[in-house]
FINUNU-418572 format. One record per atom (N, C-alpha, C): residue in one letter; x, y, z. Coordinates in steps of 0.1 Angstrom, whole numbers, padded with zeros to 4 digits, always signed. Layout:
<atoms>
AXYZ
...
</atoms>
This chain:
<atoms>
M-0667-0195+0365
M-0669-0193+0379
M-0673-0178+0381
D-0683-0174+0388
D-0687-0160+0390
D-0679-0154+0401
A-0681-0141+0404
A-0673-0134+0414
A-0675-0139+0428
G-0686-0147+0430
G-0688-0152+0443
G-0680-0165+0446
G-0672-0169+0436
G-0664-0182+0437
G-0650-0179+0443
W-0640-0183+0435
W-0627-0182+0441
W-0617-0175+0432
R-0621-0169+0421
R-0612-0165+0410
R-0602-0153+0415
H-0605-0147+0426
H-0596-0136+0430
H-0583-0142+0437
F-0582-0155+0439
F-0571-0161+0445
F-0567-0173+0437
V-0556-0173+0429
V-0552-0184+0421
V-0540-0190+0427
V-0541-0203+0430
V-0529-0209+0437
V-0517-0211+0429
T-0519-0212+0415
T-0508-0215+0407
T-0502-0202+0400
E-0508-0191+0403
E-0503-0178+0397
E-0489-0175+0401
G-0481-0173+0391
G-0467-0170+0393
G-0458-0182+0396
M-0464-0194+0396
M-0457-0206+0400
M-0454-0214+0388
T-0443-0219+0386
T-0439-0228+0375
T-0445-0242+0378
V-0454-0247+0370
V-0461-0260+0372
V-0455-0269+0362
K-0446-0278+0367
K-0440-0288+0358
K-0446-0302+0359
H-0451-0305+0371
H-0456-0318+0373
H-0470-0318+0380
I-0479-0325+0374
I-0493-0324+0378
I-0498-0339+0381
L-0504-0341+0391
L-0511-0354+0394
L-0526-0352+0395
V-0534-0360+0387
V-0548-0360+0388
V-0553-0373+0393
Y-0560-0373+0404
Y-0565-0386+0410
Y-0580-0388+0406
V-0583-0400+0402
V-0596-0405+0400
V-0597-0419+0406
G-0608-0424+0409
G-0610-0437+0414
G-0608-0447+0403
L-0615-0445+0392
L-0615-0453+0380
L-0621-0446+0368
D-0619-0450+0356
D-0626-0444+0345
D-0632-0455+0336
R-0646-0455+0335
R-0652-0463+0324
R-0653-0454+0312
V-0659-0460+0302
V-0660-0452+0289
V-0668-0439+0291
G-0680-0441+0297
G-0688-0429+0299
G-0681-0418+0307
D-0675-0423+0318
D-0667-0413+0326
D-0656-0406+0318
G-0649-0414+0310
G-0638-0409+0303
G-0642-0399+0293
L-0654-0401+0286
L-0659-0391+0277
L-0663-0378+0284
L-0670-0379+0296
L-0674-0367+0303
L-0662-0360+0309
K-0651-0367+0311
K-0639-0360+0317
K-0629-0353+0306
L-0632-0357+0294
L-0624-0351+0283
L-0623-0336+0283
P-0634-0328+0286
P-0632-0314+0286
P-0622-0309+0297
F-0622-0316+0309
F-0613-0313+0319
F-0599-0316+0315
V-0597-0327+0308
V-0583-0331+0304
V-0578-0320+0294
R-0587-0317+0284
R-0583-0307+0275
R-0580-0293+0281
G-0589-0290+0290
G-0587-0277+0297
G-0574-0277+0306
L-0571-0288+0312
L-0559-0289+0320
L-0546-0287+0311
R-0546-0293+0299
R-0535-0292+0291
R-0534-0277+0285
K-0545-0271+0283
K-0545-0257+0278
K-0540-0248+0289
A-0544-0250+0301
A-0540-0242+0312
A-0525-0244+0316
F-0520-0256+0314
F-0506-0259+0318
F-0499-0267+0306
P-0497-0259+0295
P-0492-0266+0283
P-0479-0273+0284
D-0471-0269+0293
D-0457-0275+0294
D-0455-0285+0305
A-0466-0287+0313
A-0465-0296+0324
A-0465-0311+0320
H-0459-0319+0328
H-0460-0334+0327
H-0472-0338+0336
I-0482-0344+0329
I-0495-0347+0336
I-0496-0362+0338
T-0497-0366+0351
T-0499-0380+0355
T-0513-0382+0359
W-0520-0392+0353
W-0534-0395+0356
W-0534-0408+0364
L-0539-0407+0377
L-0538-0418+0386
L-0552-0424+0388
A-0554-0436+0383
A-0566-0443+0387
A-0563-0452+0399
G-0568-0447+0410
G-0563-0453+0423
G-0569-0466+0426
K-0582-0469+0422
K-0589-0481+0425
K-0588-0492+0415
E-0590-0488+0402
E-0591-0498+0392
E-0584-0493+0379
T-0590-0495+0368
T-0584-0492+0355
T-0589-0478+0349
S-0583-0473+0339
S-0587-0461+0332
S-0588-0464+0317
V-0599-0459+0311
V-0600-0461+0297
V-0590-0452+0289
Y-0584-0443+0297
Y-0573-0434+0290
Y-0561-0442+0288
A-0559-0454+0294
A-0549-0463+0291
A-0553-0474+0280
G-0566-0473+0276
G-0571-0483+0267
G-0579-0477+0255
V-0592-0479+0255
V-0600-0475+0243
V-0600-0460+0241
L-0598-0452+0251
L-0597-0437+0249
L-0583-0432+0250
A-0573-0440+0247
A-0559-0435+0247
A-0557-0426+0236
G-0563-0428+0224
G-0561-0419+0213
G-0566-0405+0216
P-0578-0402+0220
P-0582-0389+0223
P-0574-0381+0233
V-0567-0388+0242
V-0559-0381+0252
V-0544-0381+0249
E-0541-0386+0237
E-0527-0385+0233
E-0522-0371+0232
G-0511-0368+0239
G-0506-0354+0239
G-0512-0346+0250
L-0522-0351+0256
L-0529-0344+0267
L-0525-0349+0281
I-0523-0362+0282
I-0519-0369+0294
I-0506-0376+0291
D-0496-0374+0299
D-0483-0380+0297
D-0481-0394+0303
R-0488-0397+0314
R-0486-0410+0320
R-0499-0413+0327
V-0504-0426+0325
V-0516-0431+0332
V-0511-0443+0341
I-0515-0441+0354
I-0512-0452+0363
I-0525-0458+0367
E-0526-0472+0365
E-0538-0479+0369
E-0536-0487+0382
H-0547-0490+0388
H-0546-0498+0401
H-0536-0492+0410
G-0536-0479+0412
G-0526-0471+0420
G-0527-0474+0435
G-0536-0481+0440
G-0537-0485+0454
G-0540-0474+0463
I-0547-0464+0458
I-0552-0453+0467
I-0567-0452+0465
G-0574-0452+0476
G-0589-0452+0476
G-0596-0465+0479
L-0588-0475+0482
L-0593-0489+0484
L-0598-0491+0498
S-0590-0486+0508
S-0593-0488+0522
S-0587-0478+0531
P-0593-0474+0542
P-0586-0465+0552
P-0573-0470+0557
A-0571-0483+0556
A-0558-0489+0561
A-0547-0483+0553
E-0549-0478+0541
E-0538-0471+0534
E-0531-0460+0542
L-0538-0454+0551
L-0533-0443+0559
L-0521-0448+0568
L-0520-0461+0569
L-0509-0466+0577
L-0496-0468+0570
K-0496-0466+0556
K-0485-0466+0548
K-0484-0454+0539
R-0472-0449+0536
R-0471-0437+0528
R-0472-0441+0513
P-0480-0433+0506
P-0481-0436+0491
P-0468-0434+0484
D-0464-0443+0475
D-0451-0442+0468
D-0453-0438+0454
I-0457-0426+0451
I-0459-0421+0438
I-0452-0408+0436
R-0443-0408+0426
R-0434-0396+0424
R-0436-0391+0410
P-0434-0378+0407
P-0434-0374+0393
P-0421-0378+0387
V-0421-0377+0373
V-0409-0381+0366
V-0399-0370+0367
G-0387-0373+0372
G-0376-0364+0372
G-0377-0353+0383
A-0385-0355+0393
A-0387-0345+0404
A-0390-0352+0417
D-0389-0345+0428
D-0392-0351+0441
D-0406-0350+0445
R-0413-0340+0439
R-0427-0338+0443
R-0435-0332+0432
F-0448-0333+0433
F-0457-0327+0423
F-0459-0312+0426
D-0460-0304+0416
D-0463-0290+0418
D-0477-0288+0421
L-0486-0297+0415
L-0500-0296+0417
L-0506-0310+0417
I-0514-0312+0427
I-0522-0324+0428
I-0537-0321+0428
I-0545-0326+0419
I-0559-0324+0419
I-0567-0337+0422
D-0573-0337+0434
D-0581-0349+0438
D-0596-0346+0433
T-0601-0355+0425
T-0614-0352+0419
T-0626-0358+0427
Q-0623-0364+0438
Q-0634-0371+0446
Q-0635-0364+0460
K-0645-0369+0468
K-0648-0362+0480
K-0646-0371+0493
I-0639-0382+0491
I-0638-0391+0503
I-0626-0387+0511
V-0628-0384+0524
V-0618-0377+0532
V-0606-0385+0534
W-0607-0398+0537
W-0595-0406+0540
W-0587-0408+0527
T-0594-0409+0516
T-0586-0409+0503
T-0578-0396+0501
S-0585-0385+0503
S-0578-0372+0502
S-0566-0371+0512
L-0568-0376+0524
L-0556-0376+0533
L-0545-0384+0528
S-0548-0396+0522
S-0537-0404+0516
S-0530-0397+0505
L-0538-0391+0496
L-0532-0383+0485
L-0524-0371+0491
W-0529-0365+0501
W-0522-0353+0506
W-0508-0356+0511
R-0505-0368+0515
R-0492-0372+0519
R-0482-0374+0508
I-0487-0374+0496
I-0477-0374+0484
I-0470-0361+0484
P-0458-0360+0483
P-0451-0346+0483
P-0456-0337+0472
H-0460-0325+0476
H-0466-0316+0467
H-0464-0302+0471
K-0467-0292+0462
K-0467-0278+0465
K-0481-0273+0467
T-0490-0277+0458
T-0504-0272+0458
T-0513-0284+0458
F-0523-0284+0466
F-0533-0296+0467
F-0547-0290+0465
I-0554-0296+0456
I-0568-0292+0453
I-0577-0304+0456
S-0587-0303+0465
S-0596-0314+0468
S-0609-0309+0473
P-0620-0314+0469
P-0633-0309+0474
P-0637-0317+0486
A-0629-0327+0491
A-0633-0335+0503
A-0635-0326+0515
A-0645-0329+0523
A-0648-0322+0535
A-0649-0307+0533
R-0656-0303+0523
R-0657-0289+0519
R-0644-0282+0517
F-0635-0288+0510
F-0622-0283+0507
F-0613-0281+0519
A-0614-0289+0529
A-0607-0287+0542
A-0592-0288+0539
L-0588-0298+0531
L-0574-0300+0528
L-0568-0292+0516
S-0577-0285+0510
S-0573-0278+0498
S-0565-0266+0500
S-0555-0263+0492
S-0547-0251+0493
S-0554-0238+0492
V-0565-0238+0485
V-0574-0227+0484
V-0589-0232+0484
K-0597-0224+0490
K-0611-0229+0492
K-0621-0219+0485
P-0632-0224+0481
P-0642-0215+0475
P-0647-0206+0486
K-0652-0195+0481
K-0658-0186+0491
K-0672-0191+0496
K-0676-0185+0507
K-0688-0189+0514
K-0700-0189+0504
G-0708-0200+0505
G-0719-0200+0496
G-0718-0209+0484
Y-0705-0213+0481
Y-0703-0221+0469
Y-0709-0235+0471
R-0715-0240+0461
R-0721-0254+0461
R-0714-0262+0451
F-0709-0274+0454
F-0703-0283+0445
F-0714-0288+0436
P-0712-0287+0422
P-0722-0291+0413
P-0726-0305+0413
K-0738-0309+0409
K-0742-0323+0408
K-0735-0330+0396
S-0733-0322+0385
S-0727-0328+0373
S-0713-0331+0375
M-0709-0344+0372
M-0695-0348+0374
M-0686-0339+0365
Q-0691-0336+0353
Q-0683-0328+0344
Q-0680-0314+0349
R-0691-0308+0354
R-0689-0295+0359
R-0681-0294+0372
Q-0682-0305+0380
Q-0674-0306+0392
Q-0659-0305+0388
M-0655-0313+0378
M-0641-0313+0374
M-0637-0300+0368
L-0645-0294+0361
L-0642-0281+0355
L-0641-0270+0365
D-0649-0271+0376
D-0647-0262+0387
D-0634-0263+0394
L-0629-0276+0396
L-0617-0278+0402
L-0605-0273+0393
L-0607-0274+0380
L-0597-0268+0371
L-0596-0253+0372
E-0608-0246+0374
E-0608-0232+0375
E-0601-0228+0388
L-0603-0236+0398
L-0597-0233+0411
L-0582-0233+0410
A-0577-0243+0402
A-0563-0245+0401
A-0556-0235+0392
S-0564-0231+0381
S-0558-0223+0370
S-0562-0208+0370
G-0574-0206+0377
G-0579-0192+0376
G-0585-0188+0363
E-0587-0198+0354
E-0593-0195+0341
E-0607-0200+0340
D-0616-0192+0335
D-0630-0197+0333
D-0630-0208+0323
V-0637-0219+0327
V-0638-0231+0318
V-0653-0234+0315
P-0658-0229+0304
P-0672-0231+0302
P-0675-0246+0299
T-0687-0250+0303
T-0691-0264+0300
T-0693-0265+0285
P-0685-0275+0279
P-0685-0276+0264
P-0698-0282+0258
T-0700-0279+0246
T-0711-0286+0239
T-0705-0294+0227
P-0712-0305+0223
P-0706-0313+0213
P-0705-0305+0200
P-0697-0309+0190
P-0689-0321+0191
P-0676-0320+0198
L-0673-0329+0207
L-0660-0330+0214
L-0651-0339+0207
L-0657-0349+0201
L-0649-0359+0194
L-0654-0360+0180
V-0646-0358+0170
V-0651-0357+0156
V-0644-0369+0148
P-0653-0378+0143
P-0647-0390+0136
P-0639-0385+0123
S-0629-0392+0119
S-0622-0389+0108
S-0631-0391+0095
P-0627-0385+0084
P-0634-0388+0071
P-0634-0403+0067
E-0623-0410+0071
E-0623-0424+0068
E-0633-0431+0076
L-0635-0429+0088
L-0645-0435+0097
L-0659-0432+0092
R-0661-0419+0088
R-0674-0416+0083
R-0678-0423+0070
V-0668-0425+0062
V-0670-0433+0049
V-0673-0447+0053
A-0666-0453+0062
A-0669-0466+0066
A-0683-0468+0072
A-0687-0458+0080
A-0700-0459+0086
A-0711-0458+0075
L-0708-0449+0064
L-0717-0447+0054
L-0718-0460+0045
V-0707-0467+0044
V-0708-0480+0036
V-0716-0490+0044
M-0714-0490+0057
M-0722-0500+0065
M-0736-0496+0067
L-0739-0483+0067
L-0753-0478+0069
L-0756-0468+0057
P-0760-0473+0046
P-0760-0465+0034
P-0770-0454+0034
A-0768-0443+0026
A-0777-0433+0024
A-0791-0438+0019
G-0801-0432+0024
G-0814-0437+0020
G-0820-0446+0031
G-0812-0451+0040
G-0817-0460+0050
G-0824-0452+0062
Y-0832-0459+0070
Y-0839-0452+0081
Y-0834-0460+0093
F-0824-0456+0100
F-0817-0464+0110
F-0821-0459+0124
I-0825-0469+0132
I-0829-0466+0147
I-0819-0474+0155
G-0813-0466+0164
G-0802-0472+0173
G-0808-0477+0187
F-0802-0488+0190
F-0805-0495+0203
F-0793-0499+0210
A-0791-0494+0223
A-0779-0497+0231
A-0784-0504+0244
P-0786-0517+0244
P-0792-0523+0256
P-0783-0526+0267
G-0770-0524+0265
G-0761-0528+0276
G-0756-0516+0285
S-0748-0520+0295
S-0743-0510+0304
S-0732-0517+0312
G-0725-0509+0320
G-0715-0514+0329
G-0720-0523+0340
G-0732-0522+0344
G-0738-0530+0355
G-0752-0533+0352
K-0756-0545+0356
K-0770-0550+0354
K-0781-0540+0359
P-0779-0535+0371
P-0790-0525+0376
P-0793-0513+0366
K-0783-0510+0358
K-0785-0499+0348
K-0791-0503+0335
C-0794-0516+0334
C-0799-0521+0321
C-0814-0523+0321
W-0821-0515+0313
W-0835-0517+0310
W-0837-0531+0304
P-0847-0538+0307
P-0848-0552+0302
P-0846-0553+0287
L-0838-0564+0283
L-0835-0566+0269
L-0848-0568+0261
E-0858-0575+0267
E-0870-0577+0259
E-0877-0564+0255
N-0875-0554+0263
N-0881-0541+0259
N-0874-0535+0247
F-0861-0536+0246
F-0854-0531+0234
F-0858-0540+0222
I-0859-0553+0224
I-0864-0561+0213
I-0878-0558+0208
A-0887-0556+0218
A-0900-0552+0214
A-0901-0540+0206
L-0894-0529+0210
L-0893-0517+0203
L-0887-0519+0189
A-0877-0527+0188
A-0871-0529+0175
A-0881-0537+0166
Q-0889-0546+0171
Q-0898-0553+0163
Q-0909-0545+0157
N-0911-0533+0163
N-0922-0524+0159
N-0918-0514+0148
Q-0906-0516+0143
Q-0901-0505+0134
Q-0905-0506+0119
E-0911-0517+0115
E-0916-0519+0101
E-0904-0516+0091
Y-0905-0505+0083
Y-0896-0503+0073
Y-0882-0497+0078
R-0882-0494+0091
R-0869-0488+0096
R-0860-0500+0100
V-0847-0497+0100
V-0837-0507+0103
V-0831-0506+0117
P-0834-0516+0126
P-0829-0515+0139
P-0814-0518+0139
V-0806-0509+0145
V-0792-0510+0146
V-0788-0512+0161
F-0783-0524+0165
F-0780-0527+0179
F-0765-0525+0181
F-0762-0516+0191
F-0749-0513+0195
F-0745-0522+0207
L-0738-0533+0205
L-0735-0542+0215
L-0720-0541+0219
G-0717-0538+0232
G-0703-0537+0236
G-0698-0552+0239
P-0685-0553+0243
P-0679-0566+0246
P-0687-0574+0256
Q-0693-0568+0266
Q-0701-0575+0276
Q-0714-0580+0271
E-0719-0575+0259
E-0732-0579+0255
E-0732-0587+0242
E-0720-0591+0237
E-0720-0598+0224
E-0728-0611+0224
H-0729-0617+0236
H-0737-0630+0237
H-0752-0627+0235
W-0756-0615+0234
W-0770-0612+0231
W-0774-0612+0217
K-0764-0612+0208
K-0766-0610+0194
K-0775-0621+0188
D-0772-0634+0191
D-0781-0644+0185
D-0795-0643+0190
Q-0797-0640+0203
Q-0811-0639+0208
Q-0818-0628+0201
I-0811-0616+0199
I-0818-0605+0192
I-0821-0608+0178
K-0811-0614+0171
K-0812-0617+0157
K-0824-0626+0154
A-0825-0636+0163
A-0836-0646+0162
A-0850-0639+0163
Q-0851-0628+0171
Q-0864-0622+0173
Q-0866-0609+0164
V-0854-0604+0160
V-0854-0592+0151
V-0846-0595+0139
P-0850-0602+0129
P-0842-0606+0118
P-0836-0595+0110
S-0842-0583+0110
S-0837-0572+0102
S-0826-0564+0110
A-0823-0568+0122
A-0814-0561+0130
A-0800-0562+0125
I-0791-0552+0126
I-0777-0553+0122
I-0769-0549+0134
F-0756-0553+0134
F-0748-0552+0146
F-0734-0547+0141
P-0733-0534+0139
P-0721-0528+0134
P-0708-0530+0142
L-0710-0530+0155
L-0698-0531+0164
L-0692-0545+0164
Q-0700-0555+0159
Q-0695-0569+0158
Q-0687-0571+0145
Q-0685-0561+0137
Q-0677-0563+0125
Q-0662-0562+0129
K-0656-0573+0129
K-0642-0574+0135
K-0632-0565+0130
N-0634-0559+0117
N-0624-0550+0112
N-0625-0536+0118
F-0635-0534+0126
F-0636-0521+0134
F-0635-0522+0149
G-0641-0533+0154
G-0640-0535+0169
G-0648-0524+0176
F-0642-0519+0187
F-0650-0510+0196
F-0643-0496+0197
D-0639-0492+0185
D-0634-0478+0185
D-0644-0468+0188
P-0643-0460+0199
P-0653-0450+0202
P-0656-0440+0191
L-0646-0436+0183
L-0648-0427+0172
L-0656-0433+0161
F-0654-0446+0159
F-0662-0453+0148
F-0677-0454+0153
T-0679-0456+0167
T-0692-0457+0172
T-0699-0443+0170
I-0692-0432+0172
I-0698-0419+0170
I-0701-0417+0156
A-0693-0421+0147
A-0696-0420+0132
A-0708-0428+0129
L-0710-0440+0135
L-0722-0447+0132
L-0734-0440+0138
A-0732-0434+0150
A-0743-0427+0157
A-0749-0415+0148
E-0739-0409+0140
E-0744-0398+0131
E-0753-0403+0121
R-0754-0416+0119
R-0763-0422+0108
R-0777-0425+0114
M-0779-0424+0127
M-0792-0428+0133
M-0802-0416+0132
K-0815-0420+0132
K-0826-0410+0133
K-0829-0407+0147
V-0828-0417+0155
V-0830-0417+0170
V-0824-0429+0176
S-0820-0428+0188
S-0815-0440+0195
S-0821-0440+0209
V-0820-0453+0215
V-0825-0455+0229
V-0813-0462+0236
A-0809-0457+0247
A-0798-0463+0254
A-0799-0462+0269
N-0793-0471+0276
N-0792-0470+0291
N-0781-0460+0294
D-0779-0457+0307
D-0768-0449+0312
D-0755-0457+0309
S-0748-0455+0299
S-0737-0463+0295
S-0727-0455+0287
G-0715-0461+0284
G-0705-0455+0276
G-0710-0453+0262
V-0717-0464+0257
V-0722-0463+0243
V-0733-0453+0242
G-0741-0451+0253
G-0751-0440+0253
G-0745-0427+0251
H-0733-0424+0258
H-0726-0412+0256
H-0721-0410+0242
M-0717-0421+0236
M-0711-0420+0222
M-0723-0416+0213
L-0735-0422+0215
L-0746-0420+0206
L-0750-0405+0207
A-0750-0400+0219
A-0753-0385+0221
A-0743-0377+0214
L-0730-0381+0214
L-0720-0373+0207
L-0722-0373+0191
G-0729-0383+0187
G-0732-0383+0173
G-0742-0372+0168
G-0747-0364+0178
G-0755-0353+0174
G-0770-0356+0171
K-0774-0368+0171
K-0788-0371+0167
K-0796-0374+0180
P-0809-0373+0179
P-0817-0375+0192
P-0815-0388+0199
L-0814-0387+0212
L-0812-0399+0221
L-0822-0399+0232
V-0828-0411+0234
V-0837-0413+0246
V-0829-0421+0256
S-0826-0415+0267
S-0817-0420+0277
S-0824-0424+0289
L-0821-0436+0294
L-0828-0443+0305
L-0820-0444+0317
Y-0825-0441+0329
Y-0818-0441+0342
Y-0826-0449+0352
G-0819-0458+0359
G-0825-0465+0370
G-0819-0459+0383
P-0808-0466+0389
P-0802-0462+0402
P-0793-0450+0400
T-0788-0447+0388
T-0779-0436+0386
T-0788-0423+0383
V-0782-0412+0383
V-0789-0399+0382
V-0784-0392+0370
P-0793-0387+0362
P-0788-0379+0350
P-0781-0366+0354
E-0785-0360+0365
E-0778-0347+0369
E-0763-0349+0370
K-0758-0361+0373
K-0744-0363+0374
K-0738-0369+0362
F-0745-0377+0355
F-0740-0385+0343
F-0746-0381+0330
M-0753-0370+0328
M-0759-0367+0316
M-0750-0367+0304
P-0754-0374+0293
P-0745-0373+0281
P-0744-0359+0276
M-0733-0357+0268
M-0730-0344+0262
M-0738-0343+0249
G-0749-0337+0250
G-0758-0335+0238
G-0770-0326+0241
D-0774-0319+0231
D-0786-0310+0233
D-0799-0316+0228
R-0798-0329+0224
R-0810-0336+0219
R-0813-0348+0226
V-0812-0347+0240
V-0814-0359+0248
V-0827-0358+0256
T-0835-0369+0255
T-0847-0370+0262
T-0845-0381+0273
V-0848-0376+0286
V-0844-0385+0297
V-0857-0391+0304
F-0856-0404+0307
F-0866-0410+0315
F-0859-0417+0327
E-0865-0414+0339
E-0859-0419+0352
E-0869-0429+0359
A-0864-0439+0364
A-0872-0449+0371
A-0879-0442+0383
K-0873-0433+0389
K-0879-0427+0402
K-0892-0420+0398
D-0894-0416+0386
D-0907-0410+0382
D-0918-0420+0381
Y-0914-0433+0382
Y-0924-0444+0381
Y-0924-0453+0393
G-0919-0448+0404
G-0921-0455+0417
G-0909-0461+0423
G-0897-0459+0418
G-0885-0465+0425
G-0872-0463+0417
Q-0862-0471+0420
Q-0849-0470+0413
Q-0847-0482+0403
D-0856-0491+0403
D-0855-0502+0393
D-0858-0497+0379
I-0848-0498+0370
I-0850-0492+0357
I-0861-0499+0349
A-0864-0511+0353
A-0875-0518+0346
A-0889-0512+0348
L-0889-0502+0358
L-0902-0495+0361
L-0906-0486+0349
I-0895-0482+0341
I-0898-0473+0330
I-0907-0480+0320
P-0919-0475+0317
P-0928-0482+0308
P-0923-0482+0293
R-0924-0494+0287
R-0920-0495+0273
R-0928-0486+0264
D-0941-0484+0267
D-0949-0476+0258
D-0946-0461+0259
V-0941-0457+0271
V-0937-0443+0272
V-0925-0441+0264
V-0915-0450+0264
V-0903-0448+0256
V-0906-0449+0241
G-0915-0458+0238
G-0919-0459+0223
G-0926-0447+0218
R-0934-0441+0226
R-0941-0428+0222
R-0931-0417+0220
A-0921-0416+0229
A-0911-0406+0228
A-0903-0408+0215
M-0900-0420+0212
M-0893-0423+0199
M-0901-0418+0187
E-0914-0422+0187
E-0923-0419+0176
E-0924-0404+0174
T-0925-0396+0185
T-0926-0382+0185
T-0914-0376+0178
I-0902-0381+0181
I-0890-0376+0175
I-0890-0380+0160
L-0894-0392+0157
L-0893-0397+0143
L-0903-0390+0134
Q-0915-0387+0139
Q-0925-0380+0131
Q-0921-0366+0128
A-0912-0360+0137
A-0907-0346+0134
A-0897-0346+0123
D-0892-0358+0120
D-0881-0358+0109
D-0883-0371+0102
P-0893-0372+0093
P-0896-0385+0086
P-0887-0388+0074
S-0878-0380+0070
S-0869-0382+0059
S-0859-0393+0062
P-0854-0400+0052
P-0844-0411+0054
P-0830-0404+0057
T-0821-0412+0062
T-0808-0407+0065
T-0800-0404+0052
L-0794-0392+0051
L-0787-0389+0039
L-0772-0392+0041
A-0765-0389+0030
A-0750-0392+0030
A-0742-0383+0039
G-0747-0371+0041
G-0738-0361+0048
G-0737-0364+0063
</atoms>
């Protein structure tokens, strides 16, 4: 944060912060990966605090598939917290208390819905940080001229700066590093000397999914290259259809001895020459593998949900006439893939 921001007034300076509450609506895999820098920065700023992560509307991957990466960083995850569902909540007082205390020393609201912030504000606290209504309820506000960033990751890091007074740079990969054992397992599954092309046709919602037939057609065009399809739990039923049309395709996440471990997916992503993915959790994992990614967006916007990687090529439906992701032409994506592949024609090595 530059001098035009808020760093001259730190709300937690000189204050013992023992109990922290962070509110989010929910966390999908992609959200959880983008929020990891905030989580790590929060623990660094407040190493001795007990941190409660409150998913007010639904579930959080920090209580599930991403529990491992936040171990030691978050002390308690509350799911379906009942805050952020309806303005009617304002008629009853939220019943959320820190462990072993009457109130939270610090509450950080990461969203901008006014009535949700009002509901959170009624939880006993000393310091409250919220961007809702231009920080109207916040214990400290940015200086005049501050603009809340479009990037969700940068939004959260700015809130952390506001609470801690510490500069929090936007991180660059690798944020998550697979273990040597996972890298060996990926190497066994995708051996050195192979030429692997990744395809992630799924996403959390159908409007975010480029037509499956487009992914299949691109995979059919690969000749000596090996198409690797990354299918999450919601897309497993596509396996037979894809295999029938792309006999050379392999499906590493369907190997039951590994399941859907994000770190294993990142280890596999390191074996790719290039990948194509929708705006999805798997797309974020492919970017974290450090290899080129062609990322496709329909109704969502890359400015907010851009994967963490410096080798990402983005195509948006809006550039082709609307929000329907199917508007993105298959040949445009195919040419982008070929440009990347021609720049690095060598096979995948062991390292």
